[in-house]
N, CA, C and O of each residue as an XYZ file, in Angstrom:
932
protein
N       0.841     -1.191      0.000
C       0.000      0.000      0.000
C       0.883      1.250      0.000
O       1.870      1.295      0.735
N       0.557      2.260     -0.800
C       1.353      3.487     -0.795
C       1.400      4.120      0.589
O       0.439      4.048      1.356
N       2.544      4.743      0.896
C       2.745      5.315      2.219
C       1.693      6.360      2.568
O       1.250      6.441      3.714
N       1.292      7.158      1.582
C       0.328      8.221      1.857
C      -0.992      7.663      2.359
O      -1.625      8.263      3.228
N      -1.421      6.512      1.819
C      -2.685      5.919      2.242
C      -2.533      5.146      3.542
O      -3.508      4.959      4.270
N      -1.302      4.690      3.844
C      -1.088      3.884      5.039
C      -1.459      4.649      6.297
O      -1.968      4.053      7.246
N      -1.214      5.972      6.329
C      -1.510      6.717      7.548
C      -3.004      6.795      7.824
O      -3.401      7.025      8.966
N      -3.847      6.610      6.802
C      -5.295      6.641      7.016
C      -5.779      5.438      7.804
O      -6.875      5.480      8.364
N      -4.986      4.347      7.867
C      -5.407      3.159      8.616
C      -5.502      3.452     10.099
O      -6.123      2.684     10.834
N      -4.896      4.558     10.567
C      -4.943      4.894     11.987
C      -6.021      5.919     12.312
O      -6.092      6.402     13.442
N      -6.865      6.258     11.334
C      -7.941      7.215     11.601
C      -8.945      6.609     12.571
O      -9.288      5.432     12.459
N      -9.419      7.416     13.531
C     -10.356      6.922     14.533
C     -11.793      7.105     14.052
O     -12.180      8.187     13.610
N     -12.580      6.027     14.144
C     -13.996      6.044     13.777
C     -14.245      6.753     12.458
O     -15.003      7.723     12.425
N     -13.624      6.295     11.350
C     -13.796      6.996     10.082
C     -15.179      6.779      9.478
O     -15.816      5.749      9.699
N     -15.628      7.768      8.714
C     -16.819      7.628      7.878
C     -16.302      7.646      6.452
O     -16.069      8.727      5.911
N     -16.110      6.474      5.807
C     -15.320      6.394      4.575
C     -15.646      7.410      3.509
O     -14.754      8.143      3.082
N     -16.904      7.488      3.052
C     -17.218      8.373      1.937
C     -17.161      9.841      2.347
O     -16.645     10.676      1.604
N     -17.690     10.156      3.526
C     -17.676     11.549      3.985
C     -16.255     12.062      4.119
O     -15.937     13.158      3.657
N     -15.383     11.254      4.765
C     -13.997     11.665      4.961
C     -13.240     11.725      3.641
O     -12.416     12.617      3.438
N     -13.514     10.778      2.739
C     -12.814     10.768      1.452
C     -13.210     11.970      0.603
O     -12.360     12.557     -0.068
N     -14.483     12.344      0.622
C     -14.928     13.514     -0.133
C     -14.297     14.780      0.439
O     -13.884     15.661     -0.315
N     -14.219     14.876      1.763
C     -13.567     16.030      2.389
C     -12.093     16.086      2.016
O     -11.520     17.164      1.863
N     -11.488     14.913      1.873
C     -10.072     14.825      1.531
C      -9.815     15.236      0.085
O      -8.729     15.725     -0.227
N     -10.784     15.049     -0.800
C     -10.570     15.298     -2.231
C     -10.214     16.749     -2.521
O      -9.524     17.029     -3.501
N     -10.678     17.685     -1.675
C     -10.326     19.083     -1.871
C      -8.839     19.334     -1.698
O      -8.267     20.172     -2.395
N      -8.199     18.610     -0.767
C      -6.763     18.739     -0.568
C      -5.992     18.047     -1.702
O      -4.879     18.453     -2.038
N      -6.588     17.002     -2.286
C      -5.897     16.227     -3.313
C      -5.818     16.958     -4.647
O      -5.039     16.565     -5.516
N      -6.609     18.012     -4.826
C      -6.551     18.770     -6.081
C      -5.185     19.408     -6.298
O      -4.845     19.764     -7.426
N      -4.397     19.557     -5.236
C      -3.081     20.178     -5.332
C      -1.969     19.178     -5.610
O      -0.814     19.573     -5.767
N      -2.295     17.886     -5.675
C      -1.285     16.852     -5.911
C      -0.940     16.806     -7.404
O      -1.846     16.727     -8.234
N       0.351     16.853     -7.766
C       0.727     16.770     -9.190
C       0.284     15.442     -9.800
O       0.420     14.381     -9.189
N      -0.246     15.526    -11.009
C      -0.741     14.336    -11.707
C       0.406     13.708    -12.505
O       0.950     14.356    -13.399
N       0.789     12.442    -12.196
C       1.906     11.808    -12.906
C       1.530     11.264    -14.273
O       2.405     10.785    -14.995
N       0.268     11.321    -14.654
C      -0.179     10.757    -15.927
C       0.103     11.718    -17.074
O       0.264     12.922    -16.873
N       0.159     11.166    -18.274
C       0.298     11.989    -19.461
C      -0.940     12.842    -19.675
O      -2.014     12.530    -19.159
N      -0.790     13.909    -20.431
C      -1.914     14.821    -20.658
C      -3.030     14.132    -21.441
O      -4.210     14.373    -21.186
N      -2.665     13.292    -22.374
C      -3.669     12.593    -23.173
C      -4.231     11.408    -22.394
O      -3.502     10.733    -21.667
N      -5.514     11.162    -22.549
C      -6.131      9.976    -21.989
C      -6.494     10.069    -20.522
O      -6.708      9.045    -19.874
N      -6.567     11.278    -19.986
C      -6.987     11.416    -18.590
C      -8.508     11.395    -18.530
O      -9.162     12.424    -18.707
N      -9.054     10.235    -18.285
C     -10.508     10.089    -18.289
C     -11.116     10.412    -16.929
O     -12.272     10.827    -16.844
N     -10.340     10.224    -15.871
C     -10.837     10.419    -14.512
C      -9.974     11.462    -13.793
O      -8.763     11.534    -14.001
N     -10.615     12.256    -12.953
C      -9.873     13.232    -12.155
C      -8.975     12.520    -11.153
O      -9.366     11.522    -10.547
N      -7.765     13.047    -10.988
C      -6.826     12.443    -10.046
C      -7.402     12.443     -8.637
O      -7.290     11.446     -7.923
N      -8.016     13.546     -8.230
C      -8.548     13.625     -6.866
C      -9.639     12.577     -6.632
O      -9.753     12.046     -5.527
N     -10.447     12.273     -7.665
C     -11.492     11.262     -7.514
C     -10.886      9.874     -7.343
O     -11.352      9.088     -6.518
N      -9.845      9.571     -8.120
C      -9.205      8.257     -8.028
C      -8.560      8.044     -6.660
O      -8.726      6.991     -6.044
N      -7.824      9.053     -6.191
C      -7.140      8.902     -4.900
C      -8.151      8.935     -3.756
O      -7.974      8.235     -2.758
N      -9.204      9.736     -3.887
C     -10.243      9.759     -2.853
C     -10.937      8.402     -2.753
O     -11.275      7.961     -1.654
N     -11.154      7.737     -3.892
C     -11.749      6.398     -3.867
C     -10.829      5.416     -3.162
O     -11.287      4.582     -2.381
N      -9.522      5.512     -3.435
C      -8.564      4.642     -2.749
C      -8.548      4.931     -1.252
O      -8.462      4.015     -0.435
N      -8.631      6.231     -0.897
C      -8.652      6.605      0.515
C      -9.898      6.069      1.206
O      -9.825      5.604      2.344
N     -11.046      6.131      0.524
C     -12.283      5.614      1.110
C     -12.174      4.119      1.384
O     -12.658      3.632      2.405
N     -11.533      3.391      0.464
C     -11.387      1.946      0.672
C     -10.494      1.644      1.866
O     -10.754      0.699      2.610
N      -9.431      2.447      2.059
C      -8.537      2.242      3.212
C      -9.273      2.552      4.508
O      -9.140      1.819      5.488
N     -10.058      3.644      4.520
C     -10.849      3.984      5.700
C     -11.886      2.907      6.008
O     -12.274      2.719      7.160
N     -12.333      2.196      4.958
C     -13.312      1.129      5.154
C     -12.673     -0.192      5.571
O     -13.381     -1.149      5.882
N     -11.332     -0.253      5.580
C     -10.673     -1.463      6.065
C      -9.706     -2.122      5.115
O      -9.060     -3.097      5.499
N      -9.567     -1.634      3.870
C      -8.626     -2.244      2.919
C      -7.190     -2.005      3.396
O      -6.856     -0.910      3.848
N      -6.357     -3.022      3.294
C      -4.992     -2.927      3.796
C      -3.948     -3.351      2.760
O      -2.796     -3.598      3.114
N      -4.333     -3.435      1.503
C      -3.393     -3.784      0.438
C      -3.930     -3.231     -0.867
O      -5.098     -2.852     -0.956
N      -3.053     -3.185     -1.905
C      -3.495     -2.702     -3.208
C      -4.610     -3.584     -3.764
O      -5.557     -3.082     -4.369
N      -4.498     -4.893     -3.561
C      -5.536     -5.807     -4.051
C      -6.868     -5.522     -3.382
O      -7.905     -5.473     -4.043
N      -6.837     -5.331     -2.054
C      -8.070     -5.057     -1.314
C      -8.668     -3.709     -1.722
O      -9.888     -3.557     -1.772
N      -7.799     -2.725     -2.015
C      -8.288     -1.408     -2.446
C      -9.066     -1.526     -3.751
O     -10.177     -1.007     -3.864
N      -8.483     -2.209     -4.740
C      -9.147     -2.321     -6.041
C     -10.416     -3.178     -5.946
O     -11.388     -2.917     -6.655
N     -10.417     -4.192     -5.080
C     -11.620     -5.021     -4.916
C     -12.748     -4.206     -4.283
O     -13.901     -4.308     -4.701
N     -12.414     -3.401     -3.277
C     -13.444     -2.589     -2.619
C     -14.047     -1.599     -3.600
O     -15.263     -1.413     -3.643
N     -13.184     -0.964     -4.388
C     -13.664      0.030     -5.348
C     -14.559     -0.607     -6.399
O     -15.538      0.002     -6.831
N     -14.232     -1.829     -6.814
C     -15.051     -2.504     -7.812
C     -16.407     -2.938     -7.288
O     -17.322     -3.185     -8.072
N     -16.552     -3.036     -5.949
C     -17.795     -3.540     -5.367
C     -18.765     -2.450     -4.914
O     -19.931     -2.742     -4.645
N     -18.304     -1.196     -4.824
C     -19.193     -0.158     -4.292
C     -20.294      0.156     -5.304
O     -20.086     -0.004     -6.507
N     -21.463      0.600     -4.836
C     -22.571      0.908     -5.755
C     -22.313      2.184     -6.543
O     -21.408      2.958     -6.228
N     -23.131      2.387     -7.578
C     -22.947      3.525     -8.487
C     -23.090      4.866     -7.771
O     -22.387      5.819     -8.107
N     -23.998      4.956     -6.777
C     -24.192      6.241     -6.096
C     -22.911      6.667     -5.373
O     -22.623      7.859     -5.266
N     -22.140      5.684     -4.873
C     -20.888      6.018     -4.192
C     -19.880      6.597     -5.181
O     -19.145      7.529     -4.854
N     -19.848      6.042     -6.388
C     -18.967      6.591     -7.420
C     -19.320      8.048     -7.715
O     -18.434      8.889     -7.869
N     -20.640      8.344     -7.793
C     -21.057      9.720     -8.068
C     -20.613     10.658     -6.942
O     -20.155     11.772     -7.197
N     -20.753     10.197     -5.696
C     -20.350     11.009     -4.551
C     -18.854     11.303     -4.594
O     -18.427     12.400     -4.234
N     -18.058     10.335     -5.031
C     -16.610     10.498     -5.076
C     -16.144     11.348     -6.250
O     -14.978     11.736     -6.306
N     -17.044     11.643     -7.191
C     -16.688     12.563     -8.258
C     -16.372     11.930     -9.591
O     -15.693     12.547    -10.412
N     -16.843     10.710     -9.839
C     -16.587     10.067    -11.124
C     -17.660     10.472    -12.131
O     -18.803     10.731    -11.755
N     -17.286     10.526    -13.427
C     -18.215     11.059    -14.441
C     -19.415     10.150    -14.670
O     -19.315      8.924    -14.612
N     -20.556     10.788    -14.932
C     -21.805     10.075    -15.202
C     -22.254     10.383    -16.626
O     -22.258     11.538    -17.051
N     -22.630      9.341    -17.353
C     -23.116      9.533    -18.711
C     -24.448     10.290    -18.664
O     -25.381      9.833    -18.004
N     -24.560     11.431    -19.345
C     -25.789     12.234    -19.240
C     -27.005     11.562    -19.854
O     -28.133     11.897    -19.494
N     -26.807     10.623    -20.771
C     -27.946      9.961    -21.423
C     -28.401      8.720    -20.667
O     -29.588      8.556    -20.383
N     -27.445      7.843    -20.341
C     -27.819      6.586    -19.699
C     -27.800      6.659    -18.176
O     -28.442      5.844    -17.512
N     -27.066      7.635    -17.607
C     -26.969      7.739    -16.159
C     -25.973      6.781    -15.534
O     -25.844      6.740    -14.310
N     -25.264      6.007    -16.351
C     -24.280      5.067    -15.817
C     -22.996      5.801    -15.443
O     -22.664      6.837    -16.018
N     -22.294      5.248    -14.480
C     -21.049      5.837    -14.003
C     -19.879      5.059    -14.586
O     -19.844      3.831    -14.514
N     -18.935      5.770    -15.155
C     -17.750      5.138    -15.718
C     -16.785      4.770    -14.589
O     -16.449      5.605    -13.750
N     -16.346      3.511    -14.580
C     -15.482      2.995    -13.508
C     -14.127      2.609    -14.076
O     -14.074      1.921    -15.095
N     -13.011      3.034    -13.443
C     -11.695      2.668    -13.964
C     -11.370      1.201    -13.738
O     -11.845      0.586    -12.783
N     -10.557      0.652    -14.626
C     -10.102     -0.726    -14.463
C      -9.159     -0.793    -13.265
O      -8.390      0.142    -13.044
N      -9.200     -1.887    -12.479
C      -8.297     -2.001    -11.321
C      -6.830     -1.787    -11.665
O      -6.085     -1.206    -10.877
N      -6.404     -2.261    -12.857
C      -5.004     -2.085    -13.242
C      -4.669     -0.599    -13.409
O      -3.555     -0.176    -13.100
N      -5.626      0.188    -13.896
C      -5.413      1.624    -14.055
C      -5.136      2.276    -12.706
O      -4.224      3.093    -12.574
N      -5.931      1.908    -11.710
C      -5.776      2.490    -10.385
C      -4.462      2.055     -9.737
O      -3.778      2.865     -9.112
N      -4.113      0.784     -9.886
C      -2.865      0.275     -9.312
C      -1.655      1.016     -9.903
O      -0.745      1.411     -9.174
N      -1.658      1.196    -11.221
C      -0.543      1.895    -11.872
C      -0.441      3.338    -11.383
O       0.659      3.854    -11.182
N      -1.587      3.983    -11.193
C      -1.572      5.367    -10.730
C      -0.996      5.456     -9.321
O      -0.160      6.317     -9.050
N      -1.431      4.581     -8.429
C      -0.967      4.646     -7.040
C       0.534      4.378     -6.937
O       1.209      4.938     -6.072
N       1.049      3.533     -7.805
C       2.485      3.250     -7.798
C       3.280      4.454     -8.306
O       4.379      4.723     -7.822
N       2.722      5.180     -9.282
C       3.444      6.299     -9.898
C       3.401      7.586     -9.065
O       4.248      8.462     -9.240
N       2.435      7.705     -8.176
C       2.282      8.951     -7.427
C       3.539      9.285     -6.636
O       4.150      8.407     -6.026
N       3.918     10.548     -6.649
C       5.005     11.021     -5.812
C       4.570     10.911     -4.354
O       3.549     11.476     -3.962
N       5.349     10.180     -3.549
C       4.925      9.879     -2.184
C       4.709     11.103     -1.316
O       3.744     11.145     -0.552
N       5.582     12.107     -1.410
C       5.501     13.248     -0.511
C       4.280     14.123     -0.784
O       3.709     14.693      0.146
N       3.874     14.237     -2.055
C       2.748     15.115     -2.381
C       1.423     14.623     -1.776
O       0.735     15.419     -1.138
N       1.033     13.347     -1.946
C      -0.184     12.886     -1.270
C      -0.051     12.898      0.247
O      -1.035     13.116      0.953
N       1.179     12.662      0.763
C       1.380     12.738      2.208
C       1.001     14.110      2.740
O       0.316     14.226      3.756
N       1.453     15.151      2.043
C       1.132     16.504      2.491
C      -0.369     16.765      2.404
O      -0.952     17.386      3.293
N      -0.984     16.289      1.332
C      -2.423     16.523      1.158
C      -3.236     15.771      2.205
O      -4.158     16.328      2.800
N      -2.893     14.507      2.429
C      -3.634     13.703      3.396
C      -3.357     14.198      4.806
O      -4.254     14.203      5.649
N      -2.105     14.621      5.074
C      -1.786     15.154      6.384
C      -2.515     16.446      6.678
O      -2.841     16.724      7.832
N      -2.777     17.247      5.645
C      -3.475     18.516      5.844
C      -4.918     18.309      6.282
O      -5.483     19.159      6.970
N      -5.520     17.189      5.891
C      -6.916     16.949      6.236
C      -7.109     16.755      7.733
O      -7.921     17.473      8.318
N      -6.396     15.805      8.408
C      -6.574     15.713      9.862
C      -6.072     16.945     10.604
O      -6.589     17.274     11.671
N      -5.068     17.632     10.052
C      -4.582     18.848     10.695
C      -5.675     19.903     10.749
O      -5.835     20.588     11.759
N      -6.427     20.034      9.659
C      -7.485     21.040      9.599
C      -8.634     20.719     10.548
O      -9.326     21.621     11.020
N      -8.837     19.433     10.828
C      -9.973     19.048     11.661
C      -9.608     18.858     13.121
O     -10.494     18.729     13.967
N      -8.303     18.840     13.436
C      -7.860     18.532     14.787
C      -7.746     19.808     15.609
O      -7.200     20.810     15.148
N      -8.263     19.758     16.821
C      -8.147     20.882     17.750
C      -7.399     20.424     18.982
O      -7.442     19.239     19.313
N      -6.709     21.329     19.681
C      -5.995     20.942     20.897
C      -6.925     20.273     21.900
O      -8.082     20.668     22.042
N      -6.411     19.250     22.602
C      -7.243     18.458     23.516
C      -7.304     19.042     24.915
O      -8.059     18.525     25.739
N      -6.559     20.084     25.229
C      -6.570     20.642     26.573
C      -6.141     22.095     26.568
O      -5.870     22.668     25.513
N      -6.080     22.697     27.768
C      -5.719     24.110     27.851
C      -4.234     24.380     27.608
O      -3.858     25.511     27.301
N      -3.395     23.367     27.739
C      -1.960     23.557     27.584
C      -1.540     23.569     26.128
O      -2.384     23.451     25.239
N      -0.226     23.713     25.868
C       0.270     23.703     24.486
C       0.030     22.357     23.804
O      -0.004     21.311     24.453
N      -0.131     22.408     22.514
C      -0.338     21.186     21.739
C       0.983     20.442     21.602
O       2.008     21.048     21.290
N       0.965     19.147     21.830
C       2.180     18.336     21.763
C       2.195     17.519     20.476
O       1.199     16.888     20.123
N       3.326     17.532     19.777
C       3.496     16.774     18.538
C       4.779     15.956     18.655
O       5.846     16.497     18.947
N       4.667     14.664     18.428
C       5.830     13.779     18.489
C       6.316     13.479     17.077
O       5.515     13.231     16.176
N       7.633     13.504     16.889
C       8.238     13.185     15.597
C       9.097     11.941     15.764
O       9.991     11.905     16.609
N       8.826     10.930     14.962
C       9.585      9.679     15.057
C       9.521      8.961     13.724
O       8.709      9.296     12.862
N      10.388      7.968     13.562
C      10.423      7.223     12.304
C       9.702      5.896     12.454
O       9.420      5.442     13.563
N       9.411      5.285     11.315
C       8.788      3.958     11.295
C       9.152      3.282      9.986
O       9.365      3.944      8.970
N       9.222      1.972     10.018
C       9.450      1.184      8.801
C       8.094      0.799      8.227
O       7.221      0.318      8.950
N       7.919      1.009      6.936
C       6.638      0.723      6.282
C       6.500     -0.781      6.078
O       7.285     -1.394      5.354
N       5.518     -1.356      6.708
C       5.309     -2.799      6.674
C       5.073     -3.293      5.243
O       4.283     -2.718      4.495
N       5.772     -4.365      4.881
C       5.600     -4.972      3.568
C       6.388     -4.315      2.460
O       6.262     -4.713      1.301
N       7.208     -3.309      2.783
C       7.940     -2.594      1.737
C       9.309     -3.212      1.434
O       9.945     -2.829      0.453
N       9.762     -4.136      2.233
C      11.072     -4.746      2.013
C      11.001     -5.785      0.899
O      10.049     -6.562      0.821
N      12.015     -5.788      0.041
C      12.112     -6.781     -1.029
C      13.465     -7.478     -0.935
O      14.266     -7.188     -0.047
N      13.707     -8.407     -1.870
C      14.978     -9.134     -1.866
C      16.156     -8.229     -2.186
O      17.292     -8.547     -1.837
N      15.900     -7.103     -2.849
C      16.985     -6.214     -3.269
C      16.957     -4.837     -2.594
O      17.926     -4.084     -2.697
N      15.868     -4.501     -1.911
C      15.767     -3.184     -1.279
C      15.378     -3.328      0.182
O      14.657     -4.261      0.537
N      15.848     -2.411      1.050
C      15.462     -2.450      2.464
C      14.060     -1.876      2.664
O      13.411     -1.445      1.711
N      13.610     -1.878      3.907
C      12.316     -1.279      4.220
C      12.304      0.204      3.849
O      13.318      0.894      3.955
N      11.135      0.676      3.412
C      10.929      2.110      3.240
C      10.732      2.712      4.629
O       9.892      2.246      5.399
N      11.508      3.750      4.946
C      11.419      4.395      6.252
C      10.735      5.745      6.114
O      11.076      6.540      5.238
N       9.768      5.996      6.985
C       9.033      7.259      6.986
C       9.281      7.991      8.293
O       9.310      7.380      9.362
N       9.459      9.293      8.204
C       9.517     10.146      9.385
C       8.157     10.809      9.506
O       7.695     11.452      8.563
N       7.513     10.660     10.652
C       6.134     11.124     10.799
C       5.998     12.054     11.995
O       6.717     11.927     12.986
N       5.054     13.000     11.881
C       4.667     13.883     12.982
C       3.255     13.509     13.401
O       2.341     13.493     12.576
N       3.074     13.207     14.689
C       1.787     12.739     15.188
C       1.434     13.489     16.466
O       2.281     13.682     17.339
N       0.171     13.911     16.569
C      -0.230     14.536     17.825
C      -0.569     13.448     18.835
O      -0.602     12.265     18.495
N      -0.819     13.847     20.068
C      -1.008     12.856     21.126
C      -2.396     12.242     21.120
O      -2.701     11.394     21.959
N      -3.246     12.663     20.178
C      -4.529     12.000     19.980
C      -4.415     10.883     18.943
O      -5.392     10.181     18.679
N      -3.216     10.713     18.351
C      -2.993      9.642     17.382
C      -3.177     10.033     15.942
O      -3.167      9.164     15.070
N      -3.349     11.333     15.652
C      -3.516     11.772     14.267
C      -2.149     11.998     13.628
O      -1.327     12.739     14.165
N      -1.904     11.359     12.480
C      -0.682     11.605     11.723
C      -0.876     12.886     10.933
O      -1.694     12.943     10.015
N      -0.113     13.920     11.297
C      -0.287     15.240     10.697
C       0.577     15.432      9.462
O       0.226     16.213      8.577
N       1.690     14.738      9.390
C       2.588     14.842      8.241
C       3.544     13.662      8.283
O       3.850     13.139      9.354
N       4.009     13.250      7.123
C       5.052     12.240      7.069
C       5.861     12.426      5.790
O       5.384     12.981      4.801
N       7.090     11.948      5.842
C       8.015     12.164      4.733
C       8.915     10.950      4.624
O       9.391     10.429      5.633
N       9.151     10.495      3.387
C      10.011      9.333      3.190
C      11.474      9.720      3.379
O      11.932     10.743      2.873
N      12.200      8.875      4.123
C      13.623      9.086      4.342
C      14.374      8.477      3.165
O      14.126      7.328      2.798
N      15.291      9.241      2.569
C      16.053      8.750      1.418
C      16.795      7.473      1.777
O      17.284      7.327      2.898
N      16.881      6.543      0.820
C      17.471      5.229      1.072
C      18.899      5.317      1.595
O      19.274      4.551      2.483
N      19.694      6.226      1.068
C      21.094      6.316      1.449
C      21.347      7.495      2.388
O      22.431      8.080      2.389
N      20.343      7.834      3.180
C      20.478      8.935      4.118
C      19.925      8.498      5.471
O      19.805      7.302      5.737
N      19.587      9.470      6.332
C      18.972      9.176      7.617
C      17.874     10.202      7.884
O      17.525     10.991      7.005
N      17.334     10.187      9.096
C      16.182     11.034      9.414
C      16.527     12.518      9.503
O      15.649     13.360      9.319
N      17.781     12.853      9.780
C      18.131     14.244     10.100
C      17.766     15.217      8.973
O      17.149     16.243      9.257
N      18.122     14.941      7.684
C      17.735     15.900      6.631
C      16.226     16.016      6.432
O      15.750     17.032      5.926
N      15.464     14.986      6.824
C      14.010     15.004      6.612
C      13.274     15.737      7.730
O      12.085     16.026      7.596
N      13.968     16.044      8.840
C      13.286     16.604     10.011
C      12.746     17.998      9.761
O      11.576     18.260     10.041
N      13.564     18.896      9.243
C      13.167     20.296      9.126
C      12.035     20.518      8.114
O      11.124     21.292      8.409
N      12.045     19.868      6.917
C      10.906     20.085      5.993
C       9.643     19.331      6.382
O       8.575     19.606      5.835
N       9.738     18.371      7.328
C       8.575     17.536      7.665
C       7.367     18.350      8.118
O       6.288     18.166      7.555
N       7.486     19.242      9.107
C       6.285     19.933      9.601
C       5.960     21.236      8.892
O       5.250     22.073      9.450
N       6.461     21.430      7.676
C       6.228     22.693      6.981
C       4.748     22.978      6.738
O       4.354     24.139      6.627
N       3.922     21.929      6.652
C       2.501     22.120      6.379
C       1.677     22.271      7.658
O       0.452     22.376      7.587
N       2.333     22.283      8.835
C       1.631     22.334     10.117
C       1.878     23.688     10.777
O       2.996     24.203     10.732
N       0.861     24.261     11.381
C       1.035     25.480     12.179
C       1.638     25.074     13.518
O       0.975     24.431     14.333
N       2.880     25.446     13.743
C       3.599     25.031     14.950
C       3.568     26.075     16.057
O       4.208     25.884     17.092
N       2.857     27.152     15.872
C       2.846     28.226     16.869
C       2.346     27.703     18.219
O       1.230     27.197     18.326
N       3.184     27.834     19.236
C       2.790     27.432     20.581
C       2.800     25.943     20.843
O       2.369     25.513     21.913
N       3.283     25.132     19.897
C       3.324     23.685     20.099
C       4.617     23.272     20.800
O       5.577     24.039     20.872
N       4.618     22.054     21.309
C       5.814     21.459     21.898
C       6.161     20.225     21.078
O       5.354     19.301     20.973
N       7.352     20.204     20.500
C       7.792     19.101     19.648
C       8.686     18.175     20.458
O       9.626     18.627     21.113
N       8.397     16.889     20.413
C       9.257     15.899     21.055
C       9.861     15.004     19.982
O       9.210     14.676     18.990
N      11.114     14.612     20.195
C      11.818     13.735     19.252
C      12.901     12.996     20.020
O      13.234     13.361     21.147
N      13.451     11.949     19.400
C      14.481     11.182     20.092
C      15.836     11.881     20.002
O      15.960     12.950     19.404
N      16.858     11.252     20.611
C      18.159     11.885     20.742
C      18.843     12.203     19.430
O      19.694     13.091     19.386
N      18.495     11.501     18.352
C      19.111     11.769     17.057
C      18.850     13.200     16.600
O      19.647     13.775     15.858
N      17.732     13.772     17.043
C      17.335     15.098     16.578
C      17.701     16.209     17.556
O      17.174     17.317     17.460
N      18.589     15.924     18.486
C      19.121     16.982     19.356
C      20.184     17.744     18.582
O      21.375     17.670     18.886
N      19.727     18.478     17.578
C      20.604     19.208     16.664
C      20.357     20.708     16.821
O      19.213     21.143     16.958
N      21.435     21.496     16.801
C      21.296     22.944     16.921
C      20.390     23.505     15.819
O      19.530     24.344     16.084
N      20.591     23.033     14.576
C      19.804     23.552     13.448
C      18.320     23.229     13.616
O      17.465     24.042     13.266
N      18.009     22.038     14.154
C      16.609     21.679     14.363
C      15.959     22.617     15.381
O      14.863     23.129     15.153
N      16.639     22.836     16.499
C      16.074     23.699     17.530
C      15.864     25.115     17.035
O      14.831     25.726     17.308
N      16.848     25.647     16.299
C      16.730     27.007     15.772
C      15.578     27.109     14.776
O      14.847     28.100     14.771
N      15.412     26.082     13.928
C      14.337     26.096     12.938
C      12.973     26.064     13.622
O      12.066     26.792     13.218
N      12.815     25.238     14.646
C      11.537     25.160     15.346
C      11.207     26.473     16.052
O      10.040     26.857     16.132
N      12.221     27.160     16.563
C      11.960     28.431     17.225
C      11.478     29.489     16.225
O      10.636     30.324     16.557
N      12.020     29.450     14.992
C      11.545     30.401     13.979
C      10.093     30.128     13.597
O       9.394     31.023     13.123
N       9.637     28.879     13.805
C       8.244     28.526     13.520
C       7.328     28.755     14.722
O       6.133     28.468     14.652
N       7.881     29.271     15.828
C       7.059     29.547     17.007
C       6.829     28.357     17.896
O       5.928     28.382     18.735
N       7.623     27.301     17.737
C       7.444     26.081     18.519
C       8.491     25.981     19.623
O       9.552     26.601     19.558
N       8.160     25.181     20.642
C       9.111     24.781     21.665
C       9.489     23.330     21.377
O       8.783     22.637     20.645
N      10.591     22.875     21.946
C      10.973     21.482     21.711
C      11.664     20.906     22.948
O      12.308     21.625     23.713
N      11.514     19.603     23.123
C      12.252     18.890     24.154
C      13.197     17.931     23.449
O      12.819     17.274     22.480
N      14.421     17.856     23.938
C      15.436     17.033     23.271
C      16.138     16.154     24.291
O      16.364     16.562     25.430
N      16.477     14.951     23.872
C      17.285     14.056     24.692
C      18.755     14.321     24.380
O      19.209     14.076     23.263
N      19.494     14.819     25.362
C      20.898     15.144     25.162
C      21.746     13.949     25.590
O      21.667     13.495     26.731
N      22.560     13.446     24.657
C      23.386     12.276     24.924
C      24.862     12.642     24.816
O      25.222     13.801     24.609
N      25.698     11.628     24.960
C      27.143     11.862     25.036
C      27.751     12.321     23.713
O      28.897     12.768     23.693
N      27.009     12.222     22.606
C      27.570     12.688     21.340
C      27.588     14.212     21.262
O      28.140     14.776     20.317
N      26.983     14.891     22.259
C      27.100     16.345     22.420
C      27.756     16.593     23.785
O      27.071     17.018     24.715
N      29.055     16.342     23.927
C      29.686     16.345     25.256
C      29.578     17.676     25.987
O      29.306     17.695     27.188
N      29.785     18.790     25.290
C      29.732     20.090     25.965
C      28.329     20.384     26.480
O      28.152     20.804     27.623
N      27.328     20.159     25.618
C      25.946     20.404     26.024
C      25.538     19.441     27.134
O      24.874     19.833     28.094
N      25.941     18.176     26.996
C      25.606     17.180     28.009
C      26.180     17.570     29.362
O      25.518     17.412     30.388
N      27.417     18.084     29.370
C      28.051     18.488     30.629
C      27.312     19.676     31.245
O      27.136     19.733     32.462
N      26.874     20.632     30.403
C      26.150     21.778     30.922
C      24.796     21.365     31.518
O      24.372     21.886     32.549
N      24.129     20.417     30.845
C      22.830     19.958     31.337
C      22.994     19.231     32.660
O      22.176     19.409     33.563
N      24.033     18.416     32.796
C      24.223     17.644     34.041
C      24.496     18.551     35.241
O      24.213     18.179     36.380
N      25.046     19.742     34.986
C      25.378     20.644     36.096
C      24.297     21.702     36.342
O      24.500     22.618     37.138
N      23.176     21.584     35.680
C      22.067     22.489     35.981
C      21.515     22.194     37.367
O      21.576     21.050     37.816
N      20.973     23.205     38.063
C      20.366     22.950     39.399
C      19.269     21.921     39.312
O      18.655     21.587     40.325
C-alpha cells in the first residue's frame, strides 16, 4: 500500500465516503503523474476512492481495487466520477489503471495533502500547548529481496492523528528530513518531542523560527551540552 494511504489506517472512527470527499479538496493540489492525453478520470477522484477503501478497512493494493469494484454507483457519483448524461451510468476505472496510478504517485505530495486533512480538523485536547511527536517507522511490507524497508519520518499529535510524514532517502537518515517535515503544520505554541538523534542545533533554531518549543534528549555525542545539562540545578 502506498505510504500516503497507510496513515489513514490509523484514523479513529472513520466515515469512509464523507472523509474521502472532504479529503478530495486537498488532493486537487497533488501533481498528476499521468500523461496529458487519456486522462478520463480526475486524479482527486481516483485517490479519494482509494482513501475511502482504506478507511473502510482495505490494507493492500488488491483489497483497495476489490473494494472500489464492489461499491454501488451512487458512491462513485459522490466520489466525483463522471456520469453519462444519457444513460446515467457511471464510468469505472479498471483495477489495473488504479494500481498503476498509485504506484506512480510522488509519495511526498499525497502525504502533504492527506496530512493537511486531519490537521485542519484537529483541535488541541486541553488548555496547555499542543504536543506533537516526531519519530520514524518502517513501512510494513515494503522490504524486497533487493531493497530495504521504506522508512518514513512522521509527525503525530497525542490524539494519534498523523499530521505529516516524509520518506527518508534510502542512502540517508532522518536528520535531513526533520526540518521540511512539519512545513505544512502550524507550529505556533506547540511542543515538539523527538528522540536523541534530533538533538541538533539547526533543528532547535528552525523550530523556534516557527514559534514552537521542543524537548530534546541530550546524549554523550554532544559532550559540551551534556556536561552543561548535568550541572544544571
